[in-house]
C-alpha positions as CSV (number, residue, x, y, z in Angstrom):
1,M,92.0,124.0,10.3
2,N,95.4,125.8,10.5
3,D,97.0,127.4,7.4
4,L,99.4,125.1,5.6
5,P,102.9,125.8,4.1
6,M,103.3,126.5,0.5
7,G,102.5,123.5,-1.7
8,W,100.8,121.5,1.2
9,E,97.1,120.3,1.1
10,W,94.7,119.0,3.6
11,S,93.5,115.4,3.2
12,S,92.5,112.5,5.3
13,L,94.0,109.2,6.5
14,G,91.5,107.3,4.4
15,E,92.7,109.1,1.3
16,I,96.4,108.6,1.6
17,G,96.1,104.9,2.4
18,K,94.1,101.7,2.6
19,Y,93.6,100.0,6.0
20,I,92.9,96.4,6.0
21,N,91.6,94.9,9.1
22,G,92.9,91.5,10.3
23,R,90.8,88.5,10.6
24,G,89.1,87.0,13.7
25,F,90.9,83.7,14.1
26,K,89.0,81.2,16.2
27,K,90.7,79.1,18.9
28,T,89.8,76.1,17.0
29,E,91.9,77.2,14.1
30,W,95.1,77.7,16.3
31,R,97.8,75.3,15.5
32,E,101.4,74.5,16.9
33,S,103.0,75.4,13.6
34,G,102.2,77.3,10.3
35,R,102.0,81.0,9.8
36,P,102.3,83.0,13.1
37,I,99.0,84.9,14.0
38,I,100.0,88.5,14.8
39,R,98.1,89.8,17.9
40,I,98.5,93.1,19.5
41,Q,100.5,91.6,22.3
42,N,103.0,90.2,19.8
43,L,103.5,93.8,18.5
44,T,103.7,95.5,21.9
45,G,106.1,93.0,23.4
46,T,103.7,92.0,26.0
47,S,104.0,88.4,24.8
48,D,106.4,86.6,22.5
49,A,104.1,83.5,22.3
50,F,102.4,83.1,19.0
51,N,99.5,81.0,17.9
52,Y,99.7,79.6,14.3
53,F,97.4,79.2,11.4
54,Q,97.8,76.4,8.8
55,G,94.8,77.1,6.7
56,E,94.3,79.0,3.4
57,A,94.9,82.6,4.1
58,D,93.4,85.6,2.1
59,E,96.2,87.8,0.6
60,R,94.7,90.7,2.4
61,H,95.5,89.1,5.8
62,I,99.0,88.1,5.0
63,V,101.8,90.2,6.5
64,R,105.4,90.2,5.3
65,D,108.7,91.7,6.6
66,G,108.4,95.5,6.4
67,D,104.7,95.8,6.3
68,L,103.3,98.7,8.3
69,L,100.6,97.8,10.9
70,V,98.3,99.9,13.1
71,S,96.6,98.5,16.3
72,W,93.4,100.4,16.8
73,A,91.7,98.7,19.8
74,A,92.9,98.5,23.5
75,T,96.3,99.8,22.4
76,L,96.8,102.5,19.8
77,G,100.1,101.9,18.0
78,V,102.1,101.9,14.8
79,F,104.5,99.0,14.1
80,V,106.6,97.8,11.3
81,W,106.5,94.1,11.1
82,R,110.0,92.6,11.3
83,G,109.3,88.8,11.2
84,P,108.5,85.9,9.1
85,E,105.4,85.8,6.7
86,A,102.5,85.8,9.1
87,V,98.7,86.4,9.2
88,L,97.0,89.3,10.8
89,N,94.5,89.1,13.7
90,Q,91.6,91.4,14.0
91,H,91.8,94.9,15.7
92,I,95.1,95.5,13.6
93,F,95.2,97.3,10.3
94,K,97.6,96.4,7.5
95,V,98.5,99.6,5.8
96,V,98.7,100.1,2.1
97,S,100.4,103.5,1.5
98,Y,99.7,105.9,-1.4
99,V,102.3,108.3,-0.2
100,D,106.0,107.8,1.0
101,P,105.5,104.8,3.4
102,R,108.1,106.1,5.8
103,F,106.4,109.4,5.9
104,H,103.1,107.6,6.4
105,R,104.4,105.7,9.4
106,H,105.6,108.9,11.1
107,L,102.4,110.6,10.3
108,L,100.4,107.8,11.8
109,E,102.5,107.9,14.9
110,H,101.9,111.6,15.2
111,V,98.0,111.3,14.6
112,L,97.7,108.3,17.0
113,G,99.7,110.1,19.7
114,D,97.3,113.0,19.5
115,L,94.3,110.7,19.6
116,Q,95.6,108.9,22.5
117,R,96.2,112.1,24.4
118,Q,92.8,113.4,23.5
119,T,91.1,110.3,24.8
120,H,93.3,109.9,27.9
121,G,91.0,109.1,30.8
122,S,87.9,108.9,28.7
123,G,87.7,105.2,28.8
124,M,87.9,105.1,24.9
125,V,89.9,102.0,23.9
126,H,89.5,102.0,20.2
127,I,89.0,104.1,17.0
128,T,86.3,103.3,14.6
129,K,87.3,102.8,10.9
130,K,85.0,105.7,9.9
131,R,86.6,108.1,12.4
132,F,90.1,106.8,11.5
133,D,89.6,107.4,7.7
134,A,88.1,110.8,8.3
135,T,91.0,112.1,10.5
136,P,92.3,115.2,8.8
137,I,96.0,115.3,8.1
138,P,98.3,117.8,6.2
139,V,100.1,116.5,3.1
140,P,103.3,118.1,1.9
141,P,104.7,117.5,-1.6
142,L,106.3,114.2,-2.2
143,N,109.8,115.5,-2.4
144,E,109.3,117.3,0.9
145,Q,107.9,114.1,2.4
146,E,111.3,112.5,1.7
147,R,113.2,115.5,3.3
148,I,110.9,115.4,6.4
149,V,111.4,111.7,6.9
150,A,115.3,112.2,6.7
151,A,115.1,115.1,9.2
152,I,112.8,113.3,11.7
153,E,114.9,110.1,11.6
154,E,118.1,112.2,12.2
155,H,116.7,114.0,15.2
156,L,114.9,110.9,16.7
157,S,118.0,108.8,16.3
158,V,119.9,111.2,18.6
159,L,116.9,111.1,21.1
160,D,116.8,107.3,20.8
161,R,120.5,107.0,21.6
162,A,120.2,109.4,24.6
163,S,117.1,107.5,25.8
164,L,118.8,104.1,25.6
165,T,121.7,105.4,27.7
166,T,119.4,107.0,30.2
167,S,117.4,103.8,30.6
168,A,120.5,101.7,31.1
169,V,121.8,104.1,33.8
170,A,118.4,104.1,35.5
171,A,118.3,100.3,35.5
172,R,121.7,100.1,36.9
173,L,121.1,102.4,39.9
174,P,119.0,100.1,42.0
175,R,121.5,97.2,41.5
176,L,124.4,99.4,42.4
177,L,122.6,100.5,45.7
178,D,121.7,97.0,46.4
179,A,125.3,95.7,45.9
180,T,126.7,98.5,47.9
181,T,124.3,97.9,50.7
182,R,125.1,94.2,50.8
183,R,128.8,94.8,50.8
184,L,128.6,97.4,53.7
185,I,126.1,95.3,55.7
186,H,128.2,92.2,55.5
187,G,131.4,94.2,56.5
188,H,133.2,93.9,53.2
189,G,135.0,96.5,51.3
190,P,133.7,97.9,48.0
191,S,135.2,95.0,46.0
192,G,134.4,92.3,48.5
193,E,131.9,89.5,48.0
194,A,129.3,88.8,50.7
195,E,127.8,85.3,51.2
196,F,124.5,84.8,52.9
197,S,125.1,81.9,55.4
198,Q,123.8,80.4,58.5
199,D,127.4,79.4,59.5
200,P,128.5,81.8,62.3
201,G,132.0,81.0,61.3
202,H,131.8,83.2,58.2
203,P,134.7,85.6,58.5
204,L,133.8,89.2,59.6
205,P,135.8,92.3,60.2
206,E,137.4,92.7,63.6
207,G,135.0,93.7,66.3
208,W,132.0,92.3,64.3
209,S,130.0,89.2,65.4
210,W,127.3,86.9,64.2
211,K,124.0,87.2,65.9
212,R,120.8,85.3,65.4
213,L,117.8,87.5,64.8
214,S,116.3,86.1,67.9
215,D,119.3,87.4,69.8
216,L,118.8,90.9,68.7
217,G,115.8,91.7,70.8
218,E,112.2,90.6,71.5
219,M,110.8,88.7,68.6
220,G,107.4,87.3,67.9
221,R,104.4,87.0,65.5
222,G,101.6,89.6,65.5
223,K,98.3,88.5,67.1
224,S,94.7,88.4,66.0
225,K,92.9,85.9,68.1
226,H,89.3,86.7,67.3
227,R,87.4,84.7,64.7
228,P,86.2,85.5,62.2
229,R,89.1,87.9,61.6
230,N,86.8,90.3,59.6
231,D,84.3,90.8,62.3
232,P,83.3,94.5,62.1
233,I,83.5,94.7,65.8
234,L,87.3,94.6,65.5
235,Y,87.8,97.7,63.3
236,G,87.2,101.4,63.1
237,G,88.9,102.5,66.3
238,P,92.0,104.6,67.2
239,Y,94.7,101.8,66.9
240,P,96.6,101.5,63.6
241,F,96.3,97.9,62.2
242,I,99.2,97.0,59.9
243,Q,98.9,94.3,57.2
244,T,101.5,92.6,54.9
245,G,100.5,95.0,52.1
246,D,101.3,98.0,54.3
247,V,104.8,96.6,55.0
248,A,105.4,96.0,51.3
249,A,104.5,99.5,50.4
250,A,106.5,101.1,53.1
251,Q,109.9,102.6,52.2
252,G,112.0,102.2,55.3
253,V,109.7,103.7,58.0
254,L,106.0,102.7,58.0
255,K,103.6,105.5,58.9
256,E,100.7,104.8,56.5
257,Y,98.0,102.2,57.1
258,R,94.5,101.4,55.7
259,K,92.8,99.9,58.7
260,T,92.5,100.7,62.5
261,Y,91.4,98.5,65.3
262,S,88.8,99.3,67.9
263,E,89.1,98.7,71.6
264,A,87.7,95.1,70.8
265,G,90.3,94.6,68.2
266,L,93.1,95.7,70.5
267,A,91.9,93.5,73.3
268,Q,92.6,90.4,71.2
269,S,95.8,91.6,69.7
270,R,98.9,93.5,70.8
271,L,100.1,97.1,70.4
272,W,103.7,97.0,69.2
273,P,105.8,100.2,69.9
274,A,107.2,102.5,67.2
275,G,110.7,101.3,66.3
276,T,109.7,97.6,65.9
277,V,111.2,95.9,62.8
278,L,108.5,94.3,60.8
279,I,109.0,91.2,58.7
280,T,106.2,89.6,56.5
281,I,106.2,85.8,56.6
282,A,103.0,85.1,54.6
283,A,101.6,86.4,51.4
284,N,104.4,89.0,50.8
285,I,107.5,87.1,52.0
286,A,110.4,88.9,53.9
287,D,109.2,92.5,53.1
288,S,110.4,94.7,55.9
289,A,109.9,98.0,57.4
290,I,110.3,99.9,60.8
291,L,107.1,100.9,62.6
292,G,107.0,104.8,62.7
293,L,104.0,104.5,65.1
294,D,102.5,102.2,67.8
295,A,100.4,99.7,65.9
296,C,98.9,96.2,65.9
297,F,99.4,93.6,63.3
298,P,98.3,90.0,62.5
299,D,100.4,86.8,62.8
300,S,101.3,87.1,59.1
301,V,103.9,89.7,60.3
302,V,106.8,89.1,62.7
303,G,107.9,92.0,65.0
304,L,111.4,92.5,66.4
305,I,111.9,95.0,69.1
306,P,115.7,95.6,69.0
307,D,117.8,95.6,72.1
308,V,119.0,99.2,71.5
309,T,122.3,98.5,73.5
310,G,123.4,96.2,70.8
311,V,121.7,96.9,67.4
312,R,120.0,99.7,65.6
313,A,116.5,98.9,64.0
314,E,117.7,100.4,60.7
315,W,120.7,98.0,60.7
316,V,118.3,95.0,61.0
317,E,115.9,96.4,58.3
318,Y,118.8,97.1,55.9
319,F,119.9,93.5,56.3
320,L,116.5,92.2,55.7
321,R,116.0,94.5,52.7
322,V,119.1,93.2,50.8
323,E,118.5,89.6,51.8
324,Q,114.8,89.5,51.0
325,E,115.3,87.3,47.9
326,R,117.4,84.8,49.6
327,L,115.2,84.7,52.7
328,E,112.1,84.0,50.5
329,R,113.8,80.8,49.5
330,F,113.1,79.5,53.0
331,A,109.4,79.7,52.2
332,P,108.2,76.3,50.9
333,A,106.8,76.3,47.4
334,T,103.2,75.6,48.4
335,A,100.0,77.5,47.4
336,Q,100.4,79.7,50.4
337,K,104.0,80.4,50.9
338,N,105.2,81.4,54.4
339,I,108.3,81.3,56.5
340,N,108.3,79.3,59.7
341,L,109.0,81.7,62.7
342,R,111.6,79.2,64.0
343,T,113.5,79.4,60.7
344,L,113.5,83.2,60.8
345,R,114.7,83.2,64.5
346,A,117.7,81.2,63.4
347,V,118.9,83.5,60.6
348,V,122.3,85.1,61.4
349,V,123.0,88.7,61.1
350,P,126.4,90.3,60.9
351,V,126.5,92.9,63.6
352,P,129.3,95.5,64.2
353,P,129.7,97.7,67.2
354,L,127.1,100.5,67.5
355,V,129.6,103.3,66.5
356,E,130.4,101.2,63.3
357,Q,126.6,100.7,62.6
358,D,126.0,104.4,62.9
359,R,128.9,105.1,60.5
360,I,127.7,102.6,57.9
361,L,124.0,103.7,58.3
362,D,125.2,107.3,57.5
363,E,126.9,106.1,54.5
364,L,124.0,104.1,53.3
365,D,121.7,107.1,53.8
366,T,124.0,109.1,51.7
367,W,124.0,106.5,48.9
368,S,120.3,106.3,49.1
369,T,119.8,109.9,48.8
370,T,122.3,110.2,46.0
371,V,120.7,107.3,44.0
372,S,117.2,108.8,44.7
373,A,118.3,112.2,43.4
374,L,119.9,110.6,40.3
375,S,116.8,108.5,39.5
376,K,114.5,111.6,39.7
377,S,116.9,113.4,37.5
378,L,116.9,110.7,34.9
379,A,113.1,110.5,35.0
380,R,113.0,114.3,34.3
381,T,115.5,113.8,31.4
382,K,113.2,111.0,30.0
383,R,110.2,113.2,30.2
384,R,112.0,116.1,28.4
385,A,113.2,113.7,25.7
386,A,109.5,112.6,25.2
387,K,108.5,116.2,25.0
388,A,111.3,117.0,22.5
389,R,110.2,114.0,20.5
390,R,106.7,115.3,20.2
391,S,107.9,118.8,19.4
392,I,110.1,117.6,16.5
393,V,107.3,115.5,14.9
394,A,104.8,118.3,15.5
395,S,107.2,120.7,13.8
396,A,107.6,118.3,10.9
397,F,103.9,118.1,10.2
398,S,103.4,121.8,10.4
399,G,106.1,122.4,7.9
400,R,108.7,124.0,10.2
401,L,111.3,121.2,10.3
402,V,112.5,121.5,6.7
403,Q,112.4,124.3,4.2
404,Q,109.8,124.3,1.4
405,D,111.1,124.1,-2.2
406,P,109.0,126.0,-4.8
407,S,110.2,123.6,-7.4
408,D,108.6,120.7,-5.7
409,E,105.4,119.3,-7.4
410,Q,102.6,120.5,-5.2
411,A,100.6,118.1,-2.9
412,S,97.5,118.8,-4.9
413,E,99.1,117.0,-7.9
414,L,99.9,114.0,-5.6
415,L,96.3,113.9,-4.3
416,K,95.0,114.1,-7.9
417,H,97.1,111.0,-8.8
418,I,95.8,109.1,-5.7
419,R,92.1,110.0,-6.4
420,A,92.7,108.9,-10.1
421,E,94.3,105.6,-9.0
422,K,91.8,104.6,-6.4
423,P,88.9,103.3,-8.6
424,V,91.5,101.2,-10.4
425,K,92.8,99.7,-7.2
426,K,89.2,98.9,-6.1
427,R,88.3,97.1,-9.5
428,Q,91.6,95.2,-9.2
429,S,90.9,94.1,-5.6
430,K,87.3,93.1,-6.5
431,T,88.6,90.9,-9.4
432,K,91.0,89.2,-7.2
433,V,88.5,88.3,-4.6
434,S,86.0,87.0,-7.1
435,S,88.6,84.7,-8.8
């Protein structure tokens, strides 16, 4: 162990607190009302849905506003309960502190963060009570604990505000890019509103015209005639075979694929040329991409080979990208959603002259590049903030965040009090249970 600052002592988590595991509530005990049963997903925000318990609860398992909780299985985390009186499910500890509770919370977060990083990738998903209790921790004098808490919370509040701002900006960037793309594709200025319509009479800028998708080039479904479709004879050759998942994963131009067709596969399909616009009509609805290579695909994907004298493939793909959500509404709400090809052919697209298409596509590329750069910068800022947070907390628990005060009562005295009090607490607890 490392040397400690003046007045500090080494101890263990089990010595500075008591950790009471929750109860394993059976499904037959769940009710629609009563005390909420706190499960890990209720703490992490994965789910807001509670089960309830109406029976007699042991005081050990009752949680009240402000109680400190630790999840120790599947998810390692420290939480302060901010809700109504509730009961605690298993795999969560209710913490009884023998030191400053706020200091205890920050210390637990620091320790669990270290344990999480140590076990990353090892498959470990829980900490045994024995290991948890035995985890060594540094304990400063009680007065210094209060100064540490004040310093941590001051520094972290600044980081929290910066993180909130960063997250808000990061969340707005995709929406900004989407709105800008929609306005430009529909021929409206920065403040205009676009409306998706099948009515060719919708107003457009001078020189623009409405075109149906089927009027923009050769359009048809992919082909895979052979049955069964998973016959091994079809695969393993030199011809890329694109599936709906590949289209969904592509970002603009599709160049990566997971399967290939053999000569037999090609013979019962079709090789579409690079530059074909892909539109998924089953499984993933209305995902789009542009083929970056010659490839085959099944009938769950529609291909459009643009007539290059009238429209750019990128123009069509941008239109499909910004209108995906509304195109998906054409898919009937059945178990296997899909878009009818006839419906897709009838969708109208606003088409400006080629010179105007090129100008707008250049502008969209600039926007995309700028938004991508900003997103990466914000991601780096968030990583630096997380690193700064760990550094602040690490400094706090090594005695470098605040100065030591020789007049403070040493931590050894605090630990003496805790050790002296513990037997009493045990006797009190035993008496309570037996009554």
